C-alpha positions in Angstrom: -3.2 -5.5 -24.9 -5.7 -7.5 -22.6 -4.6 -8.3 -18.7 -6.5 -9.3 -16.4 -6.0 -8.7 -12.7 -7.5 -9.1 -9.2 -8.2 -5.6 -7.3 -9.1 -5.3 -3.9 -10.9 -8.7 -4.3 -12.6 -8.0 -8.0 -11.6 -9.5 -11.1 -10.7 -6.7 -13.6 -10.3 -8.0 -17.3 -8.9 -4.7 -19.4 -7.6 -3.1 -22.3 -4.4 -1.5 -22.0 -1.5 0.4 -24.0 2.0 -1.2 -23.4 3.3 1.5 -21.5 0.6 2.4 -19.1 2.2 2.2 -15.6 0.4 0.4 -12.8 -0.1 3.0 -10.7 -1.8 4.9 -13.8 -4.1 1.9 -14.5 -5.0 1.5 -10.6 -6.0 6.3 -10.5 -7.3 6.6 -13.6 -8.8 3.8 -15.3 -9.5 2.0 -11.8 -10.4 5.1 -10.0 -8.0 4.1 -7.1 -6.6 7.3 -5.5 -5.1 5.9 -2.7 -2.2 5.5 -4.4 0.5 8.7 -5.3 2.0 9.0 -8.5 4.5 11.4 -7.3 6.6 11.5 -10.2 9.9 10.8 -8.7 10.7 7.4 -9.8 9.8 5.6 -6.8 11.7 7.4 -4.6 9.0 8.7 -2.2 7.1 4.9 -2.0 4.1 6.8 -2.2 2.8 4.5 -5.0 3.4 1.3 -2.9 0.9 -1.6 -3.3 0.7 -5.0 -2.5 0.9 -7.5 -5.4 0.6 -11.1 -4.2 1.1 -9.7 -0.9 4.1 -8.1 -1.4 4.7 -4.4 -1.7 5.8 -3.2 -5.1 6.2 0.4 -6.5 3.3 0.5 -9.0 5.4 3.5 -10.5 8.1 1.2 -11.3 6.2 -1.2 -13.0 4.0 -1.4 -16.3 0.0 -2.5 -15.8 0.5 -5.4 -18.4 3.4 -6.8 -15.3 0.4 -7.1 -12.7 -1.4 -9.2 -15.3 -2.8 -12.8 -13.7 -2.0 -10.5 -10.3 -3.5 -9.7 -7.3 -3.5 -6.0 -6.2 -3.9 -4.6 -3.2 -4.5 -1.0 -2.7 -5.4 1.2 0.7 -8.9 1.0 -0.6 -8.8 -3.0 0.0 -7.6 -2.8 3.3 -10.9 -2.2 5.1 -14.0 -4.9 5.1 -17.4 -3.9 4.3 -17.1 -0.4 5.6 -15.1 -1.5 8.5 -11.5 -0.5 8.8 -8.7 -3.0 9.2 -6.9 -3.3 12.4 -3.4 -1.6 11.0 -5.5 1.8 10.1 -7.6 1.6 13.1 -4.2 1.7 15.0 -2.9 4.4 12.8 -5.8 6.7 14.0 -5.9 5.4 17.5 -2.1 6.3 17.6 -2.4 9.8 15.1 0.0 8.4 12.3 -1.7 10.5 10.4 -0.6 14.0 9.2 -0.3 15.0 5.3 -1.9 11.6 4.2 0.9 11.5 1.6 2.6 8.5 2.9 -0.1 7.0 4.8 -1.5 4.6 1.9 2.0 3.6 1.2 2.8 3.1 5.3 -0.3 0.9 6.0 0.0 -1.5 2.9 3.8 -2.1 4.1 2.9 -2.6 7.9 0.2 -4.8 6.6 2.7 -7.0 4.7 5.0 -7.3 7.3 2.4 -8.2 9.7 1.2 -10.8 7.8 4.7 -12.1 7.9 5.3 -11.5 11.7 2.4 -11.4 14.4 5.2 -9.0 17.0 7.6 -7.1 15.2 10.5 -5.5 16.7 10.5 -1.6 16.3 13.8 -2.4 14.1 12.1 -4.5 11.9 8.8 -2.6 11.7 11.6 0.7 10.7 13.4 -1.5 8.4 10.4 -2.1 6.1 9.3 1.5 6.8 12.6 2.9 4.3 11.3 2.9 1.3 8.2 4.8 2.8 9.1 8.8 2.6 7.4 10.7 5.7 7.9 14.5 6.1 5.7 15.0 9.0 5.0 12.4 11.9 9.4 11.5 11.9 8.0 8.4 12.2 7.1 8.0 15.7 3.5 7.6 15.5 3.9 5.3 13.2 6.3 3.2 14.6 3.6 3.2 17.9 0.8 2.2 15.3 2.4 -0.6 14.2 3.8 -1.9 17.7 0.4 -1.0 19.4 -1.2 -4.2 16.9 -2.3 -7.3 18.6 -0.4 -10.0 17.5 -3.7 -12.4 17.1 -3.9 -11.0 13.7 
């Protein structure tokens, strides 16, 4: 089956098996390994990507369901080698420990800031509910999200 989708700004036309998961397409066919596949049925959120600007768990959907969509992975957040403000704030606030949940947290915060320029701590915590972090206790992730300039 042929599908067409835009991944990190690049149009991709691919032949895929009907049962291929989106996470496997991203990791195995496109080499975008920032998206994790923990085989946990989406519980950790490590498989999170943005599809048409909204966070989805790529291990919970088939690649064919993404046909015609625009997908952003963590690799697509930087532009021409320049980190996004969210990525830079994570670095500045030491919001990265093991890095397993980091791509998902970056994408979820990016999604939140696209709709709300100055979210409250509670709004940030609520949005991060689908991303399991065992290292940071979320404190530095929350600090990073709160630090980002409202002018974005």
